[in-house]
N, C-alpha and C positions, 0 to 999 in steps of 0.2 A: 543119735546121741551127740555126735560131733557138732552138728549145727546148734544143738541146745547148749553145749558147753561154750562155744564161741559167743553165742548170743548172751549167755549168762555172764561171761567174763566182761563183755562190753557194757552190759546193763549195770552190772555191779560196779564197774569202774566209773561210769558216769554218776551213779548214785553216791559212791564213796567220795568222788571228787566234789560233788555238791555238798555233801556233809562236811567235808574238810573245809571248804570255803565258809560254810556257815559257822563252824567251830572257830576258825581263825578270826573271822570278823567279830564273833561274839567275844572271844578272848581279848582282842585288841581294844574293843569298846570297854570291856569290864576292867581291864588294867588301868584305864584312864579314870574310871569312876570309883573303883574300889581300891583298897590298900593291900599290900602283901599279907597283912594280918588276916584279912577276910579270906584270901586264898588259902592261908595256912589253916584257918578254922575249918574250911571246907575239906581240906586235905585230911584233917583229923577225922572228920565225919566219914570220909570216903573209905578210910581203913576198915571201919566197922560195916558200913553198908556194902562195900565191895565184897567183904567176906561173906555176908549173907547172900548176896547176888550170886556168888560163885557156887554155892551149894544149894540154892533155893529149889532147883528141880531135881537134885541128886542125879544128874546126868541123864535123865529120861529123855530130854530133847535130842541128845546125840543118839540115844538108843533107837528112837523113832526113825532116824535117818539110816542108821547102820543095819537094823534088822530088815530083811527083805520080805518077810511074811508076817506083817503086822495086821491083825484082824481089827474090825471096828470095835468089838467088845474090849480088846486089849487097849486100843486107843482111848476109849471112854474111861477105862480104869486109870490110865495114866493121867487123863484130864482131871478126874476127881482127886487123884493123888496130888496133883500140882496145886489144886485149890487149897487142899489141906496144908501142903508145904508153904504156900504163900501166907496163909493165916498164922502158921507156926512161926515163920520168920518175922512177921509183924509183931506178934506178942513177945518174942524173944528180944527183939530190938528195943521194945518199950521197957522191958525189964532190965536190960543191961545198960541203958542210956545213963542212969546216974553213976554207975561204976565207971563208964567211959569218961564221963565228965570229971570224976574224981581223979582218974589216972592222969588225964591231961591237965588237971587243975583249971578247967574251963567250964563253969556252970552253964554258959550259953549253949553248950552242945545238947543239953537235955531236951529242950523244946524242938531243936533242929532235928535230932534223931527221931523224936516222936512223930513229927510230920512225915519225915522220909520213910518211916516204917509202912506208911500207906502204899508206897510204890510196890512193895512185894505182894500185898494182897491183890492189887490191881493187875500187875503183870503176870501173876500166876494163872490168870484166866485165859491167857493166849499162848502159853508155851507150846501146847500140842498143835494148835492151829498154825503157828509159824513153822514148826518142824515139818508138818505135813506138806506145806507149800514148798519148803526147801527140798524135801525128799523128792518131789516131783519136778524139781528144777524150775519152779515158778519164781525166778529171781526178779523179774520185772515187777511183780506185785510186791514182793517182800522189800525190795530196795526203795520202791516208791513210798511205801508206808514208813520206812525208817527215815527217809528224807523229810517227809511231811512232819513227822513227829519231832525230828531234830529242829526243823525250822520253827515249828510252833513253840517249842521250849525255848529256843534262842530269843524269839520276839518277847516272850514273857520275861525272860531274864534281863534283857536290856531295858525293858520298860520298868521293871522293878528297880534296876540300878539307878535310873534317872530319878526315881522316887525315893532314893536314899535307903534302900532296903538292906544294904550290906550283904551278909552271908545268905540272907533269905532269897536273894536272886537265884542261887544255885538250887535251893530247895524247890521253889516254884518251877524252875526249869525241868527238874527231874520228874516232878509230879505231873506236870502237863504232858511231858513226853510219854510217860507211861499210860496215861488216860487215852491220848490220841492213838498211840500204836495199838493198844488193846482193842479199842472200838473198831479200828480199820481192819485188823486181822480177822475179827469176827464177821465183818461185813463182806470181806473179799474171799474168805475161805468157804468152800462148799461143805466142809466136814462139820457135823454137829454131834455133840455127845449124846449118848443114851444112858438110861438109868440102870447100869449094871456094873459089877465089880468082879474082875477075873483074877482071883488070888494066885492061882497056879501060873498064869501067864506073867503076872507081876514079878513073881519070884525068879522066873527065867530072865526077865528084862533086867532086874536088879543085879544079877550076877555080872552083867556088863556095866550097867549104869553107875553102880556104886564105886567101881574102880575109876570110872571117868570122873565122878564127883571127888573121889579121893585125890586124884592127880590135880584137878582144878583147885582143890584146897591148898595143896603144898605149893603149887605154882603161884597161887595168890600170895602165899607167904613170901615167896621169893621176890615178887614184884612189889610188895607193900610193907614188909617189915622195915625197910629203910625209912618210909614215911612215918611209921610208928615210932621208931627210935629218934628221928629228927624232931618230931613234934613233941615227944616227951622230954627230951634232954636239951634240945637247942631252941625250942619255942616256935610259935606260929610264924614269926617273921622269917626265920630260916626255912621253915617248911614251905612257906608260900613261894619263895624264890626257887627252891628245889622242884616243887610241883609244877611250876610254870615252865622251867627249863626242861623237865622231863616231857611235858606236853608238847613243847615246841620241837624237841629233838626226835621223839619216838612216835608221836601220834601219826604224822604223815606216813612213816615207814610201816607202822602196824596196819594202817588203813589199806595201804597198797597190797601188803601181803595177805591181809584179810579178804580182799576182793577175790583173789584166786583161791584161797583156802576154802572159802564158803562154797564156791562152785565145785571144787574138786573133791571135797570130802564125800558127797554122795556118789560121785563118779568112781573114786577109789574103792568105795564099799562094794560097788557092782563088779569090780575087777579083782576080787580077792583071789580068784583061782587062776588069773592070767598075769603072772609076775612079770613076764617080758613086756607086756603092754603097760603095766603099771610103772615099771622102771623108766620106760621111755617117756611117759607122760610126766613123771616126777622131774626128770632132768630138764625138760623143756620149760616146765612151769617155774622151777627154781632159777633157771637162767634168765627168764623174763623178769622175775622179781628183782634179781640182782642188777639187771640192765637199768631198771628204773630207780631202785633204792640206793645203790652205791653213790651215784652222783648227787642225789638229793641230800644224803647225810653229809657229804663233803662240802656241798655248796652251803648248807646251813652253817657250817663252821666258818666259812669265808664271809658270810653276810651278817652274822649275828650282831657284831658291834654296831654297824650303821643301822641295823634293824631296831635294836634297842634304843639307840639315840633318837631315831625318828618317831617310833610308835609309843614308847614307854615314857612314863614320867619319872620323877626322882624316886629313889628307894630300891631300884632294881640293878644295882651295880654288879652283883655277883652273877647275873644271868649269863653273860658271854662266857665266862670261865666254866660254868657248870655245863653249858651246852657243848663246849669243846671236850670236856672230860667224858660226857655221855655219848659222844659220837660213835666210838667203837661198839657200844651196846646196841645202837640202832642198826649198824651193819650186821651184827651177829643175829639179832632177833628177826631181821627181815629174811635172812636165809633159813634160819632154824624153825620158823613158824610153821612150816609144812610137816615137821616131824610128828606133831600130835595127831595129825590126820592119818599118817601112816600107821601109827600104833592102833588107832581106833578102827581104821578100815580093815586091818588085819585081825581084828578081834583080840588084840593084846593090850587092852587097857590096864590089865594087872601089871604087866612089865613097865608100862609107862608110869604107873603109880609108884612102883618101887624105885625106879631110876630117879623120878622126880623128888622123892623123899630124900634120897642121898644128896642130890644137888642142892636142895633147899637148905639142908643142915649146913653145908659148906658155904652157901651164900649168906645165910644169917650170921655165921661166924665172921665172915669178911665185913659185914655191915658193922657189927659190934666192934671189930678191930679198928675200922676207919673212923669211928665216932669221935675218938680222942682228938682228931685233927679237924673237927668241925664238919660242916656240910660238904666242903670240898673233899674231905677225907672219906666220907661215906660214898660220894660219887666215884672217887678214884678206886676205892675197894670194889665197888660194883663192876667197874670196867675191867679191872685186873682179873677178878674171879670169872667173869664172863669169858674172857680170852682163854683162861686156863681150862674151862669146862667145854669149850667149843668143840674140840675134837671128839671127846667121848659122847657128847650130846648128839653129834651127827652120826658117828659110827654105829651106835647101838640100834637105832631105828632102821638104818640102811641095811643092816644084816637081816632084818625081817623080810626084805624084798630081794635079798642076795645081790646088793649093789655095792661094789667096792667104793670106798670113799675117794679113791683116786679119780673115779669117773666124775664125781661131784666137783672136785677141784679143776678138772679139765673143762667143766662147764662154766666155772666162775672166773678163770684167770683173765679172760678177755674183757668182760665188763669191769673187773678190778683194775686192769691196766689202763683202760680208757678213762676211768674215773680218777685214777691216780695222776695221770698226765694232766687231766683237766684241773685237778686241784693245785698242782704245781704252777700251771699257767695262771690260775686265779690268784694265788698268793703273790706272784710276780706283778700282776696287774694291780693288786691291792697296794703293794709297796710303792708302785709308780704313781698312784693317784695323788694329786696335790692335797695338802692338809686343809686348805681353805675350802675345799669342795663341800657343799652341803651334804648332810647325811642322806637325803633322798637321792641325790645324784650318785653318791657312792653305791647306794643300794641298787639302783637301776643298772649301773655299769657292772657290778659284781654279780648280778643275776643274769643279764642278757649275754655278756661275753662268755662266761663259762658254759651256759646252756648251748649256745651255738657252737662253741669249741668242742663240746662233748659229742655233738652230732657228727661233726667233721672227723674227729678222732675215731669215733666208732665206725665210720664208713671205711677207715683204713684198717683197723685192727679187729673189728667185730661186725663186719658188713652184713653177714647173713642174719644175725640176730636183730640188727637194726631194721632190715627189710621185714623180718618176721613181726617185729613190733608194730610197724606202720600198717602192714597188711592185716594184722589183728584188729587195729583200730577201725579199719574200713571194711572188715569182714570179707576181705577178698580171698583169705586163705586161713585155714584152721591153725591155731597156735599149737595143736597137738598132732598135726598130720605127720606121717612117717618121714616125708621129705624134709619137713621143717625141723624135726628132731635131728636128723642126720646133718643138716646144714650147720647146726650150732655146735657140733662136736669138734 
């Protein structure tokens, strides 16, 4: 299993890095060809399509991975259920699209949502195939498919942008990505559905999966009610700036944490009865996520101004401030992203649902409070409430594996210290740069110097985890070996 985990982490890292490059290049091209209003309209549509995507499989994909004794008959039943769920999501989106357009006062959303509804009917055909591949740690196949689908969608989006398609660039991107990924999952998976329906087995699965779907729903509200409120009360222009800032600040961090999370969830599920081993794995994984995510978030703050000056056109003046405000959220989400995998691996999706519901109510209240100060107020309220909820959001799931939260902080203080020192040096360097230096020159210096400084500082204050990171890249040592875990304590 260890070799599979190491290989899975490396493959997922390469794939996610490739997808990140594709997404960044696509975003940089599109911001030159589209307006903030186009991004805002897409953000409005994403609130609805994202909600449908969150509950489209009712948590059955996670159930396939978590359940250790899944029969072919039950898998087939889940497959036909997901076909039905996809069709229902498509019809529901068609029905609510006029209401959504009326809510936002944007009639252009009706045809956009109508075409995007096809994505759910298409992607529902491959939920089980993808989950079976992930259950068996076939991450090379899954990651390759996701990269190819992302690249195909990006090519279509950029081509459509050059043809002056506006918001339809994003529509065709999503549709092509769904078609390509579904076809490839069917081609590469050996599993095929049979014509049967196991009602008794489905009821057993739904006792777990519906709690997963419930948490996904409330978590979606936490992540998207801000977009809903900004789009409704502040308009597409403000939402476009906020959405792009959110993407710049949080997408790289979420991709990094998602790499390890995808690999470790099926591994955690197999270790439900071995809490000592699960605790050890968790600490090493979170330490490695922090080692990469902390400096990325802080460097984004340092380079955002020359980055916007060089890559973006006029109309994006609020971006630097929004990225700075959102930076703490990126740090928190990078660390806490593993919590959901602990809940599910331990079979406590019900507790995850209840905790998530309480946190969502608090977060929505903060969004509504910050709205009176504009888009900056919403971002600030998001950051403050995330900081307030950080401790309970970590302590509750860690109790499931009997891990004191002090152990987590002992794992995080070294990468936090190294990233903090790097940030201070970076700001000193930024203040020392001559004002007449071109934006590209500032960007290059503020990227290269802090990155190299972080490696040197980590060698002094976090040497063992630095060695572990590079040995993981070259597969010379397992990132979850007992010696590696002890070395980062």
